[in-house]
ZADO-1210 file (C-alpha; in nm, 4 decimals, padded with zeros to 6 digits):
<atoms>
<atom x="00.0000" y="00.0000" z="00.0000" code="UNK" pos="1"/>
<atom x="00.1226" y="00.3494" z="-00.0790" code="UNK" pos="2"/>
<atom x="00.1219" y="00.5513" z="00.2421" code="UNK" pos="3"/>
<atom x="00.1247" y="00.8974" z="00.0820" code="UNK" pos="4"/>
<atom x="-00.2545" y="00.9543" z="00.0724" code="UNK" pos="5"/>
<atom x="-00.2874" y="00.9238" z="00.4518" code="UNK" pos="6"/>
<atom x="-00.0689" y="01.2181" z="00.5617" code="UNK" pos="7"/>
<atom x="-00.1951" y="01.4141" z="00.2624" code="UNK" pos="8"/>
<atom x="-00.5575" y="01.3696" z="00.3773" code="UNK" pos="9"/>
<atom x="-00.4725" y="01.4701" z="00.7317" code="UNK" pos="10"/>
<atom x="-00.2787" y="01.7761" z="00.6184" code="UNK" pos="11"/>
<atom x="-00.5705" y="01.8831" z="00.3983" code="UNK" pos="12"/>
<atom x="-00.8153" y="01.8345" z="00.6861" code="UNK" pos="13"/>
<atom x="-00.5985" y="02.0518" z="00.9110" code="UNK" pos="14"/>
<atom x="-00.5819" y="02.3314" z="00.6533" code="UNK" pos="15"/>
<atom x="-00.9553" y="02.3259" z="00.5880" code="UNK" pos="16"/>
<atom x="-01.0446" y="02.3238" z="00.9573" code="UNK" pos="17"/>
<atom x="-00.8164" y="02.6187" z="01.0226" code="UNK" pos="18"/>
<atom x="-01.0245" y="02.8296" z="00.7869" code="UNK" pos="19"/>
<atom x="-01.3312" y="02.7947" z="01.0134" code="UNK" pos="20"/>
<atom x="-01.1791" y="02.8945" z="01.3462" code="UNK" pos="21"/>
<atom x="-01.3949" y="03.2062" z="01.3526" code="UNK" pos="22"/>
<atom x="-01.6822" y="02.9854" z="01.4698" code="UNK" pos="23"/>
<atom x="-01.7173" y="02.9252" z="01.8437" code="UNK" pos="24"/>
<atom x="-01.8374" y="02.5787" z="01.9375" code="UNK" pos="25"/>
<atom x="-01.8799" y="02.6714" z="02.3046" code="UNK" pos="26"/>
<atom x="-02.1216" y="02.9543" z="02.2238" code="UNK" pos="27"/>
<atom x="-02.3916" y="02.7046" z="02.1161" code="UNK" pos="28"/>
<atom x="-02.6309" y="02.5888" z="02.3917" code="UNK" pos="29"/>
<atom x="-02.5845" y="02.2442" z="02.5450" code="UNK" pos="30"/>
<atom x="-02.9266" y="02.1407" z="02.4071" code="UNK" pos="31"/>
<atom x="-02.7720" y="02.1613" z="02.0593" code="UNK" pos="32"/>
<atom x="-02.4194" y="02.0379" z="02.1319" code="UNK" pos="33"/>
<atom x="-02.5281" y="01.7251" z="02.3226" code="UNK" pos="34"/>
<atom x="-02.7233" y="01.5562" z="02.0371" code="UNK" pos="35"/>
<atom x="-02.4481" y="01.6624" z="01.7960" code="UNK" pos="36"/>
<atom x="-02.1964" y="01.4722" z="02.0085" code="UNK" pos="37"/>
<atom x="-02.4137" y="01.1609" z="02.0370" code="UNK" pos="38"/>
<atom x="-02.4716" y="01.1672" z="01.6608" code="UNK" pos="39"/>
<atom x="-02.1185" y="01.0532" z="01.5808" code="UNK" pos="40"/>
<atom x="-02.0901" y="00.7827" z="01.8480" code="UNK" pos="41"/>
<atom x="-02.0293" y="00.4393" z="01.6944" code="UNK" pos="42"/>
<atom x="-02.0642" y="00.1225" z="01.9000" code="UNK" pos="43"/>
<atom x="-01.8607" y="-00.1167" z="01.6869" code="UNK" pos="44"/>
<atom x="-01.4868" y="-00.1285" z="01.7381" code="UNK" pos="45"/>
<atom x="-01.4154" y="-00.3070" z="01.4120" code="UNK" pos="46"/>
<atom x="-01.4528" y="-00.0085" z="01.1752" code="UNK" pos="47"/>
<atom x="-01.1361" y="00.1986" z="01.2208" code="UNK" pos="48"/>
<atom x="-01.1846" y="00.1650" z="01.5985" code="UNK" pos="49"/>
<atom x="-01.4949" y="00.3888" z="01.5804" code="UNK" pos="50"/>
<atom x="-01.3065" y="00.6866" z="01.4361" code="UNK" pos="51"/>
<atom x="-01.4738" y="00.8458" z="01.1372" code="UNK" pos="52"/>
<atom x="-01.7405" y="00.5750" z="01.1214" code="UNK" pos="53"/>
<atom x="-01.6190" y="00.4439" z="00.7823" code="UNK" pos="54"/>
<atom x="-01.9177" y="00.5145" z="00.5583" code="UNK" pos="55"/>
<atom x="-01.7690" y="00.3130" z="00.2693" code="UNK" pos="56"/>
<atom x="-01.6779" y="00.0049" z="00.4704" code="UNK" pos="57"/>
<atom x="-01.8051" y="-00.3236" z="00.3346" code="UNK" pos="58"/>
<atom x="-01.8823" y="-00.4559" z="00.6846" code="UNK" pos="59"/>
<atom x="-02.2330" y="-00.4750" z="00.8286" code="UNK" pos="60"/>
<atom x="-02.1194" y="-00.2804" z="01.1357" code="UNK" pos="61"/>
<atom x="-02.0733" y="00.0363" z="00.9293" code="UNK" pos="62"/>
<atom x="-02.3273" y="00.3136" z="01.0055" code="UNK" pos="63"/>
<atom x="-02.4175" y="00.3231" z="00.6355" code="UNK" pos="64"/>
<atom x="-02.7418" y="00.1176" z="00.6203" code="UNK" pos="65"/>
<atom x="-02.6665" y="-00.0087" z="00.2697" code="UNK" pos="66"/>
<atom x="-02.3611" y="-00.1930" z="00.4059" code="UNK" pos="67"/>
<atom x="-02.5871" y="-00.4306" z="00.5976" code="UNK" pos="68"/>
<atom x="-02.6285" y="-00.6310" z="00.2781" code="UNK" pos="69"/>
<atom x="-02.2822" y="-00.6050" z="00.1203" code="UNK" pos="70"/>
<atom x="-02.1091" y="-00.9151" z="00.2581" code="UNK" pos="71"/>
<atom x="-02.3423" y="-01.0435" z="00.5314" code="UNK" pos="72"/>
<atom x="-02.5899" y="-01.2469" z="00.3172" code="UNK" pos="73"/>
<atom x="-02.3022" y="-01.4200" z="00.1356" code="UNK" pos="74"/>
<atom x="-02.1703" y="-01.5582" z="00.4644" code="UNK" pos="75"/>
<atom x="-02.4495" y="-01.5762" z="00.7218" code="UNK" pos="76"/>
<atom x="-02.8227" y="-01.5882" z="00.7856" code="UNK" pos="77"/>
<atom x="-02.8326" y="-01.4517" z="01.1426" code="UNK" pos="78"/>
<atom x="-02.6222" y="-01.2361" z="01.3733" code="UNK" pos="79"/>
<atom x="-02.6615" y="-01.1412" z="01.7393" code="UNK" pos="80"/>
<atom x="-02.4381" y="-00.8628" z="01.8741" code="UNK" pos="81"/>
<atom x="-02.3850" y="-00.6893" z="02.2070" code="UNK" pos="82"/>
<atom x="-02.1869" y="-00.3683" z="02.2422" code="UNK" pos="83"/>
<atom x="-02.0734" y="-00.1786" z="02.5513" code="UNK" pos="84"/>
<atom x="-01.9182" y="00.1684" z="02.5564" code="UNK" pos="85"/>
<atom x="-01.7905" y="00.3482" z="02.8652" code="UNK" pos="86"/>
<atom x="-01.7416" y="00.7238" z="02.8191" code="UNK" pos="87"/>
<atom x="-01.5594" y="00.9115" z="03.0961" code="UNK" pos="88"/>
<atom x="-01.4902" y="01.2838" z="03.1208" code="UNK" pos="89"/>
<atom x="-01.2347" y="01.4911" z="03.3109" code="UNK" pos="90"/>
<atom x="-01.4940" y="01.5945" z="03.5721" code="UNK" pos="91"/>
<atom x="-01.5591" y="01.2225" z="03.6487" code="UNK" pos="92"/>
<atom x="-01.8911" y="01.2131" z="03.4646" code="UNK" pos="93"/>
<atom x="-01.9413" y="00.8636" z="03.3213" code="UNK" pos="94"/>
<atom x="-02.1956" y="00.7557" z="03.0612" code="UNK" pos="95"/>
<atom x="-02.2476" y="00.3835" z="03.0000" code="UNK" pos="96"/>
<atom x="-02.3940" y="00.2742" z="02.6661" code="UNK" pos="97"/>
<atom x="-02.5228" y="-00.0810" z="02.6159" code="UNK" pos="98"/>
<atom x="-02.6777" y="-00.1933" z="02.2875" code="UNK" pos="99"/>
<atom x="-02.8041" y="-00.5216" z="02.1473" code="UNK" pos="100"/>
<atom x="-02.8760" y="-00.5926" z="01.7831" code="UNK" pos="101"/>
<atom x="-03.0201" y="-00.8785" z="01.5803" code="UNK" pos="102"/>
<atom x="-02.9464" y="-00.9043" z="01.2069" code="UNK" pos="103"/>
<atom x="-03.1047" y="-01.1482" z="00.9638" code="UNK" pos="104"/>
<atom x="-03.1027" y="-01.2164" z="00.5906" code="UNK" pos="105"/>
<atom x="-03.4551" y="-01.1987" z="00.4451" code="UNK" pos="106"/>
<atom x="-03.3536" y="-01.3210" z="00.1002" code="UNK" pos="107"/>
<atom x="-03.4836" y="-01.1113" z="-00.1874" code="UNK" pos="108"/>
<atom x="-03.6209" y="-00.8553" z="00.0614" code="UNK" pos="109"/>
<atom x="-03.2707" y="-00.7697" z="00.1825" code="UNK" pos="110"/>
<atom x="-03.1008" y="-00.7697" z="00.5224" code="UNK" pos="111"/>
<atom x="-03.2693" y="-00.6296" z="00.8359" code="UNK" pos="112"/>
<atom x="-03.1232" y="-00.5284" z="01.1715" code="UNK" pos="113"/>
<atom x="-03.3170" y="-00.4565" z="01.4919" code="UNK" pos="114"/>
<atom x="-03.1320" y="-00.2725" z="01.7685" code="UNK" pos="115"/>
<atom x="-03.1944" y="-00.1423" z="02.1190" code="UNK" pos="116"/>
<atom x="-02.9735" y="00.1039" z="02.3090" code="UNK" pos="117"/>
<atom x="-02.9714" y="00.2142" z="02.6707" code="UNK" pos="118"/>
<atom x="-02.7505" y="00.4904" z="02.8107" code="UNK" pos="119"/>
<atom x="-02.7202" y="00.6170" z="03.1659" code="UNK" pos="120"/>
<atom x="-02.4832" y="00.8470" z="03.3508" code="UNK" pos="121"/>
<atom x="-02.3634" y="00.8842" z="03.7060" code="UNK" pos="122"/>
<atom x="-02.4287" y="01.2066" z="03.8985" code="UNK" pos="123"/>
<atom x="-02.1484" y="01.4613" z="03.8778" code="UNK" pos="124"/>
<atom x="-02.1317" y="01.8406" z="03.8790" code="UNK" pos="125"/>
<atom x="-02.1211" y="01.9960" z="03.5325" code="UNK" pos="126"/>
<atom x="-01.9196" y="02.3071" z="03.4542" code="UNK" pos="127"/>
<atom x="-02.0264" y="02.6199" z="03.2657" code="UNK" pos="128"/>
<atom x="-02.3480" y="02.8181" z="03.3058" code="UNK" pos="129"/>
<atom x="-02.5179" y="02.5473" z="03.5148" code="UNK" pos="130"/>
<atom x="-02.2540" y="02.4187" z="03.7636" code="UNK" pos="131"/>
<atom x="-02.4949" y="02.1635" z="03.9079" code="UNK" pos="132"/>
<atom x="-02.5065" y="01.7830" z="03.9487" code="UNK" pos="133"/>
<atom x="-02.6106" y="01.6256" z="03.6180" code="UNK" pos="134"/>
<atom x="-02.7784" y="01.2980" z="03.5170" code="UNK" pos="135"/>
<atom x="-02.8716" y="01.1540" z="03.1768" code="UNK" pos="136"/>
<atom x="-03.0758" y="00.8485" z="03.0690" code="UNK" pos="137"/>
<atom x="-03.1673" y="00.7300" z="02.7183" code="UNK" pos="138"/>
<atom x="-03.3599" y="00.4448" z="02.5558" code="UNK" pos="139"/>
<atom x="-03.3452" y="00.4097" z="02.1771" code="UNK" pos="140"/>
<atom x="-03.4831" y="00.1679" z="01.9165" code="UNK" pos="141"/>
<atom x="-03.3651" y="00.1247" z="01.5596" code="UNK" pos="142"/>
<atom x="-03.4630" y="-00.0682" z="01.2469" code="UNK" pos="143"/>
<atom x="-03.2127" y="-00.0882" z="00.9587" code="UNK" pos="144"/>
<atom x="-03.2512" y="-00.2344" z="00.6110" code="UNK" pos="145"/>
<atom x="-03.0021" y="-00.2925" z="00.3307" code="UNK" pos="146"/>
<atom x="-03.0397" y="-00.4419" z="-00.0153" code="UNK" pos="147"/>
<atom x="-02.7576" y="-00.5340" z="-00.2537" code="UNK" pos="148"/>
<atom x="-02.8879" y="-00.4697" z="-00.6044" code="UNK" pos="149"/>
<atom x="-02.5944" y="-00.6234" z="-00.7916" code="UNK" pos="150"/>
<atom x="-02.2176" y="-00.6618" z="-00.7607" code="UNK" pos="151"/>
<atom x="-02.1682" y="-00.2844" z="-00.7809" code="UNK" pos="152"/>
<atom x="-02.4561" y="-00.1177" z="-00.5931" code="UNK" pos="153"/>
<atom x="-02.6426" y="-00.1441" z="-00.2638" code="UNK" pos="154"/>
<atom x="-02.9006" y="00.0802" z="-00.0978" code="UNK" pos="155"/>
<atom x="-03.0357" y="00.1045" z="00.2552" code="UNK" pos="156"/>
<atom x="-03.2529" y="00.2933" z="00.5022" code="UNK" pos="157"/>
<atom x="-03.2877" y="00.3232" z="00.8775" code="UNK" pos="158"/>
<atom x="-03.5454" y="00.4605" z="01.1209" code="UNK" pos="159"/>
<atom x="-03.4993" y="00.5237" z="01.4912" code="UNK" pos="160"/>
<atom x="-03.6898" y="00.6407" z="01.7975" code="UNK" pos="161"/>
<atom x="-03.5438" y="00.7547" z="02.1291" code="UNK" pos="162"/>
<atom x="-03.6609" y="00.8841" z="02.4664" code="UNK" pos="163"/>
<atom x="-03.4237" y="01.0618" z="02.7026" code="UNK" pos="164"/>
<atom x="-03.4252" y="01.2451" z="03.0352" code="UNK" pos="165"/>
<atom x="-03.1721" y="01.5067" z="03.1409" code="UNK" pos="166"/>
<atom x="-03.1666" y="01.6385" z="03.4988" code="UNK" pos="167"/>
<atom x="-02.9746" y="01.9238" z="03.6609" code="UNK" pos="168"/>
<atom x="-03.0130" y="01.8795" z="04.0368" code="UNK" pos="169"/>
<atom x="-03.0336" y="02.1452" z="04.3062" code="UNK" pos="170"/>
<atom x="-03.0207" y="02.1140" z="04.6863" code="UNK" pos="171"/>
<atom x="-03.3165" y="01.8826" z="04.7452" code="UNK" pos="172"/>
<atom x="-03.4968" y="01.9469" z="04.4148" code="UNK" pos="173"/>
<atom x="-03.4468" y="01.9295" z="04.0385" code="UNK" pos="174"/>
<atom x="-03.3566" y="02.2686" z="03.8922" code="UNK" pos="175"/>
<atom x="-03.4206" y="02.1486" z="03.5359" code="UNK" pos="176"/>
<atom x="-03.5740" y="01.8223" z="03.4157" code="UNK" pos="177"/>
<atom x="-03.5913" y="01.7722" z="03.0387" code="UNK" pos="178"/>
<atom x="-03.7842" y="01.4915" z="02.8685" code="UNK" pos="179"/>
<atom x="-03.7003" y="01.4547" z="02.5000" code="UNK" pos="180"/>
<atom x="-03.8546" y="01.2357" z="02.2294" code="UNK" pos="181"/>
<atom x="-03.6671" y="01.2057" z="01.8986" code="UNK" pos="182"/>
<atom x="-03.7087" y="01.0231" z="01.5722" code="UNK" pos="183"/>
<atom x="-03.4490" y="00.9795" z="01.2994" code="UNK" pos="184"/>
<atom x="-03.4361" y="00.8719" z="00.9363" code="UNK" pos="185"/>
<atom x="-03.1222" y="00.7684" z="00.7455" code="UNK" pos="186"/>
<atom x="-03.0716" y="00.6662" z="00.3831" code="UNK" pos="187"/>
<atom x="-02.7513" y="00.5415" z="00.2242" code="UNK" pos="188"/>
<atom x="-02.5890" y="00.3891" z="-00.0801" code="UNK" pos="189"/>
<atom x="-02.2779" y="00.1866" z="-00.1583" code="UNK" pos="190"/>
<atom x="-02.0870" y="00.1704" z="-00.4887" code="UNK" pos="191"/>
<atom x="-01.8081" y="-00.0680" z="-00.5884" code="UNK" pos="192"/>
<atom x="-01.6723" y="00.1154" z="-00.8958" code="UNK" pos="193"/>
<atom x="-01.3541" y="-00.0877" z="-00.9416" code="UNK" pos="194"/>
<atom x="-01.1649" y="-00.3755" z="-00.7903" code="UNK" pos="195"/>
<atom x="-01.0559" y="-00.2899" z="-00.4327" code="UNK" pos="196"/>
<atom x="-01.2439" y="00.0439" z="-00.4272" code="UNK" pos="197"/>
<atom x="-01.5624" y="00.1262" z="-00.2350" code="UNK" pos="198"/>
<atom x="-01.7598" y="00.4513" z="-00.2240" code="UNK" pos="199"/>
<atom x="-02.0344" y="00.5153" z="00.0309" code="UNK" pos="200"/>
<atom x="-02.2802" y="00.7932" z="00.1091" code="UNK" pos="201"/>
<atom x="-02.5474" y="00.8322" z="00.3771" code="UNK" pos="202"/>
<atom x="-02.7547" y="01.1162" z="00.5165" code="UNK" pos="203"/>
<atom x="-02.9609" y="01.1761" z="00.8321" code="UNK" pos="204"/>
<atom x="-03.2571" y="01.3790" z="00.9420" code="UNK" pos="205"/>
<atom x="-03.3321" y="01.3889" z="01.3162" code="UNK" pos="206"/>
<atom x="-03.6196" y="01.5706" z="01.4866" code="UNK" pos="207"/>
<atom x="-03.6418" y="01.5989" z="01.8642" code="UNK" pos="208"/>
<atom x="-03.9035" y="01.7686" z="02.0818" code="UNK" pos="209"/>
<atom x="-03.8135" y="01.8503" z="02.4420" code="UNK" pos="210"/>
<atom x="-04.0194" y="01.9634" z="02.7404" code="UNK" pos="211"/>
<atom x="-03.8318" y="02.1145" z="03.0348" code="UNK" pos="212"/>
<atom x="-03.9665" y="02.1701" z="03.3839" code="UNK" pos="213"/>
<atom x="-03.7806" y="02.4494" z="03.5657" code="UNK" pos="214"/>
<atom x="-03.7642" y="02.5132" z="03.9403" code="UNK" pos="215"/>
<atom x="-03.5755" y="02.8343" z="04.0148" code="UNK" pos="216"/>
<atom x="-03.5131" y="02.9455" z="04.3755" code="UNK" pos="217"/>
<atom x="-03.6056" y="03.3092" z="04.4532" code="UNK" pos="218"/>
<atom x="-03.6298" y="03.5107" z="04.7789" code="UNK" pos="219"/>
<atom x="-04.0042" y="03.4454" z="04.7687" code="UNK" pos="220"/>
<atom x="-03.9735" y="03.0697" z="04.7153" code="UNK" pos="221"/>
<atom x="-03.9430" y="02.8306" z="04.4210" code="UNK" pos="222"/>
<atom x="-04.0503" y="02.9752" z="04.0865" code="UNK" pos="223"/>
<atom x="-04.1850" y="02.6966" z="03.8654" code="UNK" pos="224"/>
<atom x="-04.2167" y="02.7037" z="03.4886" code="UNK" pos="225"/>
<atom x="-04.2027" y="02.4950" z="03.1739" code="UNK" pos="226"/>
<atom x="-04.0481" y="02.5403" z="02.8308" code="UNK" pos="227"/>
<atom x="-04.0761" y="02.3463" z="02.5042" code="UNK" pos="228"/>
<atom x="-03.8138" y="02.3212" z="02.2334" code="UNK" pos="229"/>
<atom x="-03.7733" y="02.1473" z="01.8972" code="UNK" pos="230"/>
<atom x="-03.4306" y="02.0559" z="01.7633" code="UNK" pos="231"/>
<atom x="-03.3700" y="01.9507" z="01.4020" code="UNK" pos="232"/>
<atom x="-03.0510" y="01.7936" z="01.2730" code="UNK" pos="233"/>
<atom x="-02.9257" y="01.7186" z="00.9214" code="UNK" pos="234"/>
<atom x="-02.6125" y="01.5250" z="00.8335" code="UNK" pos="235"/>
<atom x="-02.4379" y="01.4147" z="00.5135" code="UNK" pos="236"/>
<atom x="-02.1513" y="01.1647" z="00.5185" code="UNK" pos="237"/>
<atom x="-01.9566" y="01.0556" z="00.2064" code="UNK" pos="238"/>
<atom x="-01.6668" y="00.8133" z="00.2363" code="UNK" pos="239"/>
<atom x="-01.4208" y="00.6146" z="00.0283" code="UNK" pos="240"/>
<atom x="-01.2324" y="00.2938" z="00.1088" code="UNK" pos="241"/>
<atom x="-00.9502" y="00.0999" z="-00.0567" code="UNK" pos="242"/>
<atom x="-00.8958" y="-00.2715" z="00.0111" code="UNK" pos="243"/>
<atom x="-00.5177" y="-00.2945" z="-00.0285" code="UNK" pos="244"/>
<atom x="-00.5132" y="-00.6611" z="00.0827" code="UNK" pos="245"/>
<atom x="-00.7793" y="-00.9203" z="00.1566" code="UNK" pos="246"/>
<atom x="-01.0104" y="-00.7710" z="00.4228" code="UNK" pos="247"/>
<atom x="-00.7564" y="-00.4926" z="00.4913" code="UNK" pos="248"/>
<atom x="-00.9063" y="-00.1501" z="00.4230" code="UNK" pos="249"/>
<atom x="-00.8054" y="00.2116" z="00.4548" code="UNK" pos="250"/>
<atom x="-01.0900" y="00.4655" z="00.4879" code="UNK" pos="251"/>
<atom x="-01.1240" y="00.8379" z="00.4253" code="UNK" pos="252"/>
<atom x="-01.4463" y="01.0114" z="00.5314" code="UNK" pos="253"/>
<atom x="-01.6054" y="01.3554" z="00.5474" code="UNK" pos="254"/>
<atom x="-01.9066" y="01.4512" z="00.7567" code="UNK" pos="255"/>
<atom x="-02.1069" y="01.7734" z="00.7584" code="UNK" pos="256"/>
<atom x="-02.3854" y="01.8342" z="01.0074" code="UNK" pos="257"/>
<atom x="-02.6260" y="02.1160" z="01.0879" code="UNK" pos="258"/>
<atom x="-02.8374" y="02.1315" z="01.4028" code="UNK" pos="259"/>
<atom x="-03.0836" y="02.4044" z="01.4979" code="UNK" pos="260"/>
<atom x="-03.3405" y="02.4838" z="01.7667" code="UNK" pos="261"/>
<atom x="-03.4874" y="02.7750" z="01.5688" code="UNK" pos="262"/>
<atom x="-03.2862" y="03.0398" z="01.7522" code="UNK" pos="263"/>
<atom x="-02.9359" y="02.8981" z="01.7130" code="UNK" pos="264"/>
<atom x="-02.7838" y="02.6925" z="01.4328" code="UNK" pos="265"/>
<atom x="-02.4599" y="02.4992" z="01.4754" code="UNK" pos="266"/>
<atom x="-02.2723" y="02.3611" z="01.1783" code="UNK" pos="267"/>
<atom x="-01.9795" y="02.1254" z="01.2162" code="UNK" pos="268"/>
<atom x="-01.7621" y="01.9318" z="00.9733" code="UNK" pos="269"/>
<atom x="-01.5350" y="01.6359" z="01.0399" code="UNK" pos="270"/>
<atom x="-01.2598" y="01.4770" z="00.8308" code="UNK" pos="271"/>
<atom x="-01.1239" y="01.1352" z="00.9211" code="UNK" pos="272"/>
<atom x="-00.8952" y="00.8566" z="00.8095" code="UNK" pos="273"/>
<atom x="-00.8607" y="00.5057" z="00.9482" code="UNK" pos="274"/>
<atom x="-00.7543" y="00.1535" z="00.8719" code="UNK" pos="275"/>
<atom x="-00.8415" y="-00.2062" z="00.9598" code="UNK" pos="276"/>
<atom x="-00.5501" y="-00.4475" z="00.9071" code="UNK" pos="277"/>
<atom x="-00.5194" y="-00.8240" z="00.9698" code="UNK" pos="278"/>
<atom x="-00.1833" y="-00.8919" z="01.1392" code="UNK" pos="279"/>
<atom x="-00.2304" y="-01.2610" z="01.2217" code="UNK" pos="280"/>
<atom x="-00.4887" y="-01.5204" z="01.1374" code="UNK" pos="281"/>
<atom x="-00.7991" y="-01.4129" z="01.3234" code="UNK" pos="282"/>
<atom x="-00.6416" y="-01.0944" z="01.4638" code="UNK" pos="283"/>
<atom x="-00.7028" y="-00.7411" z="01.3307" code="UNK" pos="284"/>
<atom x="-00.5763" y="-00.4025" z="01.4439" code="UNK" pos="285"/>
<atom x="-00.7828" y="-00.0865" z="01.3939" code="UNK" pos="286"/>
<atom x="-00.6725" y="00.2760" z="01.4103" code="UNK" pos="287"/>
<atom x="-00.8033" y="00.6142" z="01.3055" code="UNK" pos="288"/>
<atom x="-00.7896" y="00.9873" z="01.3551" code="UNK" pos="289"/>
<atom x="-01.0365" y="01.2678" z="01.2918" code="UNK" pos="290"/>
<atom x="-01.0351" y="01.6464" z="01.3037" code="UNK" pos="291"/>
<atom x="-01.3375" y="01.8736" z="01.3044" code="UNK" pos="292"/>
<atom x="-01.3965" y="02.2287" z="01.1863" code="UNK" pos="293"/>
<atom x="-01.3139" y="02.3634" z="01.5337" code="UNK" pos="294"/>
<atom x="-00.9686" y="02.1944" z="01.5322" code="UNK" pos="295"/>
<atom x="-01.0682" y="01.9231" z="01.7807" code="UNK" pos="296"/>
<atom x="-00.8635" y="01.6104" z="01.7138" code="UNK" pos="297"/>
<atom x="-00.9835" y="01.2585" z="01.7949" code="UNK" pos="298"/>
<atom x="-00.7738" y="00.9448" z="01.7713" code="UNK" pos="299"/>
<atom x="-00.8572" y="00.5818" z="01.8227" code="UNK" pos="300"/>
<atom x="-00.7054" y="00.2352" z="01.8282" code="UNK" pos="301"/>
<atom x="-00.8393" y="-00.1145" z="01.8684" code="UNK" pos="302"/>
<atom x="-00.7909" y="-00.4855" z="01.8224" code="UNK" pos="303"/>
<atom x="-01.0214" y="-00.7558" z="01.6959" code="UNK" pos="304"/>
<atom x="-01.0128" y="-01.1280" z="01.7749" code="UNK" pos="305"/>
<atom x="-01.1987" y="-01.3593" z="01.5385" code="UNK" pos="306"/>
<atom x="-01.1434" y="-01.7126" z="01.6743" code="UNK" pos="307"/>
<atom x="-01.3813" y="-01.8554" z="01.4152" code="UNK" pos="308"/>
<atom x="-01.6068" y="-01.7352" z="01.1350" code="UNK" pos="309"/>
<atom x="-01.8929" y="-01.7442" z="01.3849" code="UNK" pos="310"/>
<atom x="-01.7477" y="-01.5303" z="01.6664" code="UNK" pos="311"/>
<atom x="-01.6129" y="-01.1731" z="01.6477" code="UNK" pos="312"/>
<atom x="-01.4714" y="-00.9867" z="01.9506" code="UNK" pos="313"/>
<atom x="-01.3564" y="-00.6242" z="01.9212" code="UNK" pos="314"/>
<atom x="-01.1994" y="-00.3893" z="02.1749" code="UNK" pos="315"/>
<atom x="-01.1338" y="-00.0216" z="02.1099" code="UNK" pos="316"/>
<atom x="-01.0240" y="00.3028" z="02.2711" code="UNK" pos="317"/>
<atom x="-01.1057" y="00.6552" z="02.1544" code="UNK" pos="318"/>
<atom x="-00.9629" y="00.9801" z="02.2876" code="UNK" pos="319"/>
<atom x="-01.1646" y="01.3052" z="02.2822" code="UNK" pos="320"/>
<atom x="-01.4701" y="01.1461" z="02.1212" code="UNK" pos="321"/>
<atom x="-01.7045" y="01.4237" z="02.2417" code="UNK" pos="322"/>
<atom x="-01.5300" y="01.7616" z="02.2039" code="UNK" pos="323"/>
<atom x="-01.8736" y="01.9277" z="02.1863" code="UNK" pos="324"/>
<atom x="-01.9171" y="01.8576" z="02.5596" code="UNK" pos="325"/>
<atom x="-01.5757" y="01.9752" z="02.6799" code="UNK" pos="326"/>
<atom x="-01.7150" y="02.3011" z="02.8172" code="UNK" pos="327"/>
<atom x="-01.9345" y="02.1249" z="03.0757" code="UNK" pos="328"/>
<atom x="-01.7546" y="01.7947" z="03.1325" code="UNK" pos="329"/>
<atom x="-01.3973" y="01.8225" z="03.0043" code="UNK" pos="330"/>
<atom x="-01.2070" y="01.5952" z="02.7682" code="UNK" pos="331"/>
<atom x="-01.3528" y="01.2478" z="02.7116" code="UNK" pos="332"/>
<atom x="-01.2156" y="00.8962" z="02.6781" code="UNK" pos="333"/>
<atom x="-01.4129" y="00.6008" z="02.5432" code="UNK" pos="334"/>
<atom x="-01.3619" y="00.2285" z="02.5969" code="UNK" pos="335"/>
<atom x="-01.5619" y="-00.0035" z="02.3735" code="UNK" pos="336"/>
<atom x="-01.6195" y="-00.3782" z="02.3668" code="UNK" pos="337"/>
<atom x="-01.8378" y="-00.5666" z="02.1194" code="UNK" pos="338"/>
<atom x="-01.9080" y="-00.9337" z="02.0563" code="UNK" pos="339"/>
<atom x="-02.0981" y="-01.0835" z="01.7658" code="UNK" pos="340"/>
<atom x="-02.2133" y="-01.4395" z="01.7074" code="UNK" pos="341"/>
<atom x="-02.3327" y="-01.5323" z="01.3604" code="UNK" pos="342"/>
<atom x="-02.4324" y="-01.8465" z="01.1765" code="UNK" pos="343"/>
</atoms>
């Protein structure tokens, strides 16, 4: 493999991101930055160790829904997977993510995947405008579909629903309690234009409505009130991959997202590169790096153990996965473990 494209891509990403430093990520409200951060979390450690999300990967674990059908139906009929991610921040806030998914080949109808995700945090004091103890809980459901049309093209779609609760606690009462319901829709495509080359593209639309109950202490007692908010998010993610050896890929991805609550709009771009390389029979290493339009750099590494064609085990580490939340919680570190059984 020629190594020149990798430093060239990273240098280009650095130059492009430098041109957007006039934007201020911290000036956007947490209600916008938090879903933006969660939007690029990936639970599988086998696609460039979660860095960049590898939209052109040929593996079913890619976030591109069309990839569900690229290699899976040629090898398996069923897959059961469990993923665990532990995200810790400098202020000792910890968020645990646990997801389970079930994938099956429906023949001419394509490949389907059902998934459930639960996330919960401990209680720690956030920084910034609301220096109060913070808690977060989330339940999410997802249905993905992919269909390989021929040897060169595949398409896919995905729908999701989530319910979350965010609490800022005061002395003996909740200062702010936010209940949020969101739904999402994703479409994607995969193209195999030439031997060893893959091109992928997917896009998202997410709509979330939030109701917040406020309890503000005043000299006359607790002032109670409620607010409602709607947040919309759009994302586009093209990617390219090159398979320089059997099942060894190098990825380059770009992601552009816009999120708005009507009053404030945040736009963010991310450039990433990564690779998945077999080093021994049944052993892969994964690594990647990403930089966003606010010069936040993320890097990741991981290892995969595949003792048989029916069992996959992946471990990964990612540094600074959630730069959008640094203002309140500090720098983040993510540990990820996933296991898949297929037959």
